[in-house]
N, C-alpha and C positions, 0 to 999 in steps of 0.2 A: 538318666539311669533308671531302669525299671525296678519298681519296688515289689517285694514279696513279704507278706505277713505270715510268720510261723506262729501257730497257736499250740502251746504246750500246756498240759494240765497243771503241772507243778514244776518247780525247779529244786527238787530234792534229790540228794545223791543216791538214796536207796530206791529211787523210782527208775524202773527200767526205761521208760519213755524219755525221761530227762537224760539218762546216760546215753541212750541211742542218739539223741540230737546233739549232745555235746561231742560225742565221738566223731560224728560226721562233720560238725562245724570246725573241729580242729584240723580237718583235712581239706575242707572246701577252700578254693582259691577266691571265690566270690567275685570274680572279675565280671563287671557289667551288672552286678546285682546290688540293690540297696535293700539290706535285710533288716527287718524289725521283728521283735518277738513280743507276744502277748501271753501272759501266764496268770494262773490263779495264785494269789498271794497267800500261800500257806507255808509258813516256816521255810522260806527259800534258803538254800545252802549258800553261805557266804562265798565259797569257792566258785560256785556256778555264776553268781552275780558278778563277781570279779572277772571271771572268764569272758563273759559277754561284753563287759565294759572295756576290757583290754582289746577285744576284737572290734571295738567301736560299733557294736550292734545295739541299737536303741531298744530299751526294755520298757514295756508297759505292763501294769498289773491290774487285775480285777480282784474284788473280795472273793475269798474261797467259797465256792458254790454251796458247800455243806454248812457253812457258817452264816448263811443269810437265806432269805426266802427267795423263791424263784422270780417273783415280780421285781424285787430290788435288783437281783442279779441281771435280769433281762434289761432293766433300765440302764444299768451300768454298761452293758454291751451296746445299747442304742446310743448312749452318750459317747462311747468310744468311737463308733463309726461316724457319728455326726462330725466329730473333730478330725478323724483320720480315715480317709476313704480313697486315697489316691494310689491304691494298690493294683498291680497288674494281676497278681495271683494271691489267693488265700490258700494256705497249706495247714491243715488241722490234724492234730494227733489227739483231739479231745473227745473221741467217741461220740455218744449220742448228744452231748452238750453242743456239738458242732452245729446242730440244727439252728440254734439261736444265732450263732455267728453268721452262718450262711444266709439266713433269711435277711439279716440286716445288710450284709455285703451286697446282695442282689439289688437292694433298693438303690444302691449307688452305682449300679452298672458294672460291678466286679463279676466277670463272667467265667474266669478260670478258677475253678474250685478243685482242690486236691484233698482227698480224705485218706488217712492212713490208719489202718486197723492194727491194734497192738494186743488184742485180747480175744478170747473165744466166748466171753460173756460180757454183758453191759454192766453187771453189778454182782456183788456177793449176795445181795438180798433177792430172794425169789420174786417178790412183788415188783421191786425196782427193776429187776432184769426184764420182766415182761413189758413194763412201761418203757424201758430203754429200747427194747426191740421195736416197739411201735414208733417211737420218736426217731429211731435210726432210719426207718423206712422213709420217713418224711425228709430227713437230712439227705438221703441218697438221691432224691429227686433233683437236688441242686448240684450234685457232684458230677464232674465230667472226667476226672482222673482218679482212678482207684488203686491204692497201694495197700500192701499188707506185709507183716513180718513173717508170716507162714501161711501155708495153704488153709489150715483150720481157722486162723484168724480172718483170712479173706472171705471164706465161705460164711463164717458167722456174721460178718457185717454186710457182705454184698451178695450173698446167695450164689446164684448161677451166673451172675454178671462177670465179665472178664476183669481181672485185676492183675497187677504186677507185683511180684515179691521183691522187697528191699530187705536184705538180710541185716540182722542186728549185729553188725560187724564191730570188731575191736582191734586195737593195736596189739598184735600177738606178742611183740617184744616186751611190752609193758607187763604182761601177765606171765611171762616165763618163770619157771621155778628158780628161786634164789636161795642158796644155802645161807648166805649172809642174812637175808631177811628172816629166815626160819630161826636161826640161832638168836638173833637180836630180839625178836618178838617172844620167843619161848622163855628167854631170860626175863623179859619185861613182865610176863604174866606168870612166872614161876612154874612153868610147865616142864616136867622132866622129859628127857629124850625118849624114855621108855613108855611115856604116856601117849595115847592116841587121841587125836582131836577130830571130832566130827564138826564140820563147819556149815554154817548157813549165813547167807547174806540176803536181806530183803526186808519188806515191811512186816510188822506184826499185825496181820489182818486176817479176816476169815478166808480170803482167797488163798492165802499161803498155808493154811492148815497147820498153824504153828503148834497147836496143842499135841500134835503128833510127837513132838520132842519131849513132852512130859512123860508120855507112855514109854518112849524110847529110854529115857533116863532111869525109869523104874527097873528096866531089864538089863542094862549094861553094867558091868562091874566097875570097880574103882580105878581100873587102868585106863578108862575112857573119860574124856571131858567133851562137853558140847559147847562150842563157841558160836554165839549168834550175834550178828552185826546188823543193827537197824533200829528204827523206831516205828511207832504206829499206834492205832487206837486200842489194841489189845495188850499192849506191853505191861501196863500196870496189873491187869488181871493175870497175865502170865507169871509175873514175879510173885504175886500172891499165892498162886498155885504151887510154885516151886517151894516157897516157904512152908505152906501147909503140908506138903508131902515130904518135907525134910530132904530136899534134893539140891539145896543151894551149892553144895560142894561139887556137884556134877556139872554146873554151868558157869560159863564166863559170858556175861552180857555186855555188849558194847554199843554205845549210841553211834550216830552218824560220824564217819571219819573220812578224811580226804585221801588216805593212802591204803584203801581197801585192797588194792592190787597186791600189796606186800603180804597181806594176811593169808592169801591162798597158799603161800609157801609154808606157813605155820601149820595149816590143816594137814590131816592125813586122809580124810574123806570129805566129800561134799554131798549133802543131802538137800533135796528140794521136793517136799511132799505135797505140792500145791494141788488145790481142787481144780484149778484151770489156769492156763497161761496162754499168751499169744506165742511168743518164743522167748524164753527167759534169757536175757543177756548175761545174767550171772552164771547161768549154765555154760555158756560159751566161754566165759572168763575162767571158770574152774577147770574146764577141759583143756584150755590153752596152757594151764599151769601143770598139766599132767596128772591131776588128781583123779582117783577113782570116784566116779559120780553115780549116785542113785537118784533117779527122778521118778515121780509118780507117773503111772501109765496113762494119765490124762494129758500129759505134756506132749507137744508135737514131736514126732520122731525126726523131724528136720533139724532139731536141736542137737542131735547126736553127730559130733564131728570127731569123736575118739572111740576106739574100740574098747575103751576102758569105762564105758557107760552102760548102765542097764536101767530098764523101766520096770517098776513093780507096783503092786496094789498099795495105794496110800493108806489103806485101813489095816494092813497086816504088818505090824511092827516086827514080828518074829522073822519074817522072810527077809526084811531089810538087814537085820543083824546077821542072819545066816549068809547072805550074799556078801556083806561087808567083810566077813572073816576070810573070804576067798580072794579079796581084791587088794591090790597094792599099787603104788604110784607108777605111772607109765614112764619108764626110763628111755624109751625109744619113740618119742612123740613125733608123729608126722601129721601135719595139718594142711588141708588144701586152702585155696584162696577164697572159698565161698564166704568166709567170715573175716577175711583180712581187710581191715579198714583202708589200708593203702591202695588196695585194688577196687574195693566196692565204692568208696567215696567218689572216685573218678566216674564210675558208671552212673551213680546217683546225680552228681552234678551235671553230667551230660544230659540226663533226663530232664532235670529242672530247667536247664538252658533251652532245651527243645520246647518245653511247655510255654515258657515265658515268651519265646520268639515266634511261636506259631501264628 
């Protein structure tokens, strides 16, 4: 049985890359494949760990790259491949870090290398982004199968080279609107039916432009609440700013949860003011729920699967509020199969099978 190593940056529920892989693994039949997963050990979600264990997929971890120095990190990669190198294919979602993995894999004659781009930048930091682009070019020299979640993400990583788009697909049924979930959760959080909730799901990081919500809270009236689900390096600073500006009554902040799909039904709007994205899976989830969605105009237009979605300047809070006032939940939702995991997983598995058996 031929082995494939999947490299995933983290196993965190609020990570779009992690969600992407779990969504597909749920649908994969895996016939004829022996799958193993390597990830950076940074607060992995218990649910994700249990999911892979239930699937009998072997998990290996490395120290989180940002919590160690690059020499130590590279030594850990070398040690891993010294002990585990009987793979037919290496499939990486780890951006420019992939260079280190590919370099070691090649030493052991692993010649089928898949790279999957999930973002339009290498880093939030300008300096690190430049370094990342240089390293990415080195990584690309090892790659013979190029995948991306969107056109912009593919161009950012591979330039003019040919690449294939694999959509960030989801289980549409799981994210459908539920009046039961809405009533249950609104009761749980003491939210009145006449109160409107603006929702956000994702990391508290510079990429996500989260301080946009502070400015938003200053301008909306008491009939609105902002519910934000996720963790990240900027969350403590974000909470401090809420308190400094006496805005605590406008926010409901929730850490990582396993039933985030239910929370979309609680929301009345979904906002994603990111500085950049590949193709945000939370955006697909929110649209599948029928929510009116507002995304920053830097996000790929390929993410739009509902006519109830608009793209606006991430720096202009007023125009977001103005557009929000004109929008309401989509009662007649029609979604094509482009992001339907039941359809897309079959295509993706067929592609992987072709690569393994070439």
